C-alpha positions in Angstrom: 119.6 89.4 79.1 121.3 92.5 78.2 118.3 94.5 77.8 115.1 95.9 78.9 113.9 98.2 77.0 110.2 100.6 77.9 109.2 102.9 75.2 108.1 107.0 77.0 104.9 106.0 74.4 104.0 102.6 77.0 104.7 104.8 80.3 101.9 107.5 79.9 100.1 104.8 77.5 99.9 102.4 81.0 99.9 105.9 82.9 96.3 107.3 82.1 94.9 104.4 81.9 95.5 103.5 84.9 94.8 107.1 86.2 91.4 107.2 83.9 90.4 103.4 85.0 87.6 103.8 88.1 86.3 99.6 87.4 90.4 98.8 88.4 90.1 96.6 85.0 93.5 97.9 83.8 95.0 96.6 87.3 93.4 93.1 86.5 95.1 93.4 83.2 98.8 93.5 84.4 98.5 90.4 85.8 96.8 88.5 83.7 99.9 89.5 80.7 102.3 89.0 83.3 101.3 85.3 83.3 100.9 85.6 79.5 104.7 87.0 79.3 106.4 84.7 82.1 104.6 80.9 79.7 106.1 82.6 76.8 109.7 82.7 78.8 109.1 79.6 80.9 108.5 78.1 77.6 111.1 79.5 76.1 114.3 78.0 78.3 112.5 75.1 78.2 113.3 74.6 74.2 117.3 76.4 75.7 116.7 80.1 74.1 118.4 82.8 76.6 117.1 85.6 76.3 118.1 88.5 75.5 115.9 91.6 75.7 112.6 92.5 76.4 110.9 95.3 74.6 107.5 97.4 76.1 105.8 100.0 74.2 102.7 100.8 72.4 102.6 97.7 70.6 103.5 95.5 73.4 106.0 92.6 74.2 108.6 91.9 72.4 110.9 88.9 74.1 114.3 89.2 71.8 115.9 85.5 72.1 119.1 83.2 70.8 119.2 81.2 69.4 116.0 81.7 67.2 113.7 78.6 66.7 111.5 77.8 63.8 109.2 74.0 63.9 106.8 72.8 67.1 109.5 74.2 68.8 107.8 77.7 67.7 104.7 76.9 67.8 105.0 76.1 71.7 106.6 78.8 72.1 104.0 80.9 70.5 101.0 78.5 71.9 102.7 79.0 75.4 101.2 83.0 75.6 98.0 82.1 75.6 97.7 78.9 77.4 99.1 80.0 80.3 97.0 83.1 80.0 93.8 80.4 80.2 95.6 78.4 82.9 95.8 81.9 84.9 92.6 82.1 84.3 90.4 79.0 85.6 93.2 79.2 88.7 91.9 83.1 89.5 88.6 82.6 89.0 88.2 79.6 91.4 90.3 80.6 93.9 90.7 84.6 93.1 87.0 86.6 94.9 86.1 89.7 93.1 89.3 91.1 91.6 90.3 87.1 90.7 87.6 87.5 88.7 88.0 90.4 86.9 91.6 89.7 86.4 90.8 86.2 85.2 88.0 87.2 82.8 90.4 90.0 81.7 93.3 86.6 81.1 90.9 85.1 78.9 90.5 87.6 76.4 93.6 88.1 76.3 94.3 84.2 74.7 91.4 84.9 72.6 92.7 87.7 71.3 96.6 86.9 71.1 95.1 83.6 69.0 93.3 85.9 66.5 95.6 85.1 63.1 96.9 88.4 62.6 100.5 89.8 63.6 102.4 90.8 65.0 100.0 88.6 67.9 100.5 85.2 68.8 98.4 83.6 66.6 99.9 85.5 63.6 103.2 84.1 64.5 101.3 80.7 64.1 100.1 81.2 61.1 103.4 82.1 59.8 105.1 78.9 60.7 102.7 77.2 59.0 101.8 78.8 55.9 103.5 80.2 53.1 105.2 83.7 54.0 102.1 85.9 51.4 100.0 83.4 52.4 99.9 84.1 55.9 100.8 88.3 55.7 97.0 87.9 53.2 95.7 86.3 56.3 97.0 88.8 58.8 95.6 91.2 56.7 92.5 89.9 55.9 91.8 89.3 59.9 92.7 92.6 60.7 89.8 94.3 58.3 87.8 92.6 59.5 88.2 92.8 62.9 88.4 97.0 61.9 85.5 96.8 60.4 83.7 94.9 63.4 85.2 97.3 65.5 83.3 99.8 63.5 79.9 98.2 64.2 81.0 97.4 67.5 81.3 101.9 68.0 78.8 102.7 65.7 76.3 100.3 67.9 77.4 101.1 71.3 79.9 103.4 71.4 82.5 100.6 72.2 85.9 102.0 70.3 88.0 99.1 72.2 87.7 96.9 68.8 88.1 99.4 66.2 91.2 101.3 67.7 93.0 98.0 68.2 92.0 96.9 64.4 93.3 100.0 62.9 96.1 99.5 64.7 96.8 96.0 63.4 95.9 97.1 59.9 98.6 99.2 59.5 101.1 97.2 61.6 100.3 94.5 58.8 100.7 97.2 56.0 104.1 98.3 57.3 105.4 94.6 57.3 103.9 94.4 52.9 105.3 97.4 52.1 108.5 96.5 53.7 109.0 93.1 53.0 107.6 94.4 48.8 
């Protein structure tokens, strides 16, 4: 592997979340995210791909690999992260005590969220592999808009900002990719 890039924004955000988190949720998410990414990495290796770089930014983790894949191998690689997350969730919820249950719950939610049909999430990559590009981009944007609307409702009713923030970020990612493709 040639490059590991971690943006200053990602470091700052993680540090801020870690120091402001009095519940331990951020600490519980880290092993869940690692399990998710290891699922992708294992499947890439089993498909004969080599990792050429890893980027950690405000938008998440991205693995670069060579050679590129498509078809059933791509679908397996996209599904392997959420599957590894669910397996991790069951294991730590069963054997991990209170912290394990918290990390397992976070892993399960992370896996389910990643399967939403929104780019750049794993579910969005799956629909991009299965549908023509124009249809997959429209579906991705529509799902991101619905997530944002749901997030706005939760924000108003329960002062829960997370889904509104995530939905807005995903809408912006999709709008940027739509304008770049035009």
